[in-house]
Each structure stands twice: as C-alpha cells, then as structure tokens.
N, C-alpha and C positions, 0 to 999 in steps of 0.2 A: 341635552339638547338645548340649543339658544332659541327662545321663542321668537317667532316672526321671521325665521330663516329656514331655507331648504337645506336639509342635511343629508349627505350622501356616504356617510362613513361606513355604513353597512352595505357591502357589495350587493348590487341588483335592486337596491331599495332607495326611494327618495321619501323622506319624512319631514312633514311640516307640522309644527305645533304652534297654534296661534297665541295661547297664552301658558305660562308656566311659573312654578314657584321652584327656582333652583335650589334654595335652602332644603325644601322638602323632596326635591326630586320628582314633583308631580307635574302633569300636563294637562291642560285643557284645550278641546278643539283640535283633534289630532287628524291629519290627512296622511294616508301612506299609498305611494304608488310602487308596484312591483312588477318587473317583466318576468313572466314565467318561461321555464325551459321549452314548453310547446309553442311559444310565440305569442300566447295570450297575455293580457294585462290584468292584474288584480288591483282593485282600488279599494282602500279600507278607509272608512271614517268612524271616529270614535268621540265620544263626549269627554273622555278622559283617559289617561294612560301614565304608565310608568315604567322603568326598566328594573326588574329585581334581580340582584347579583349574588352570586355565591363564589367560592373559590374556583369551582370547576365550569360554571356556566352562567350565562345571562339569559333572562327570559323578558319578553314584552308582554306586559299585562294591560289589557284595554278594557274599559266599561263602556257599555251601550255602544257596542261596535256593529256596524253594517259593512258587509264585504260584497263586492260585485265583481264578476268575471267578465272581461270583454274579449271575445275570441280574436285570434289573429286575422289580418286582412285577407288571407288566402284560405281561411278556414271555411268548411261548408256548414259549420255550426252557426245557426241563426237566431239563437236564444241568449238572452243575458240571463245571468243567474244571480240572484240575491240571496246571501246568507248571513246568519247572526253568527 
C-alpha cells in the first residue's frame, strides 16, 4: 500500500493508509470502506495494520480496529452496529 493514497486493488474494498513503512510493510491510521452483498456498507478504522502473506493466502491484520455497519438506504434496519 502506498501511504496517503486510496487503494482499490482488492475488489469491493477501498483502503486508505495515512502513514506507513514500506520497508517493514507496516501501516498506521488505516481506513477501510467495503460495500457488502446485502447493500450495507462496512467501515473499519485501525490504529495499525499489515498484510501477512504465505504461498496459499494473504491475511489483513489490524490492531486497535473498530468496525461499523451502515444499513443500505432501502433497509428497514435503523440501528448502526459498532464492533471490535
């Protein structure tokens, strides 16, 4: 991830990393926007993060993260959900 740019390489996600260390592959002040299949939106913020990779898969690792689900405009759901 390039710090201070919006990244859309992962389909369905927009990731913004405010600060980072490219040599170590670590990020600071992370913002993630994801449109869900049900039409809702998931927003995640984290103090820090990185991508751990192995031969078969990659995993997004976040620290001090907070996630919020925002219902779709046509949803009858009226509550916002915050989760760790």
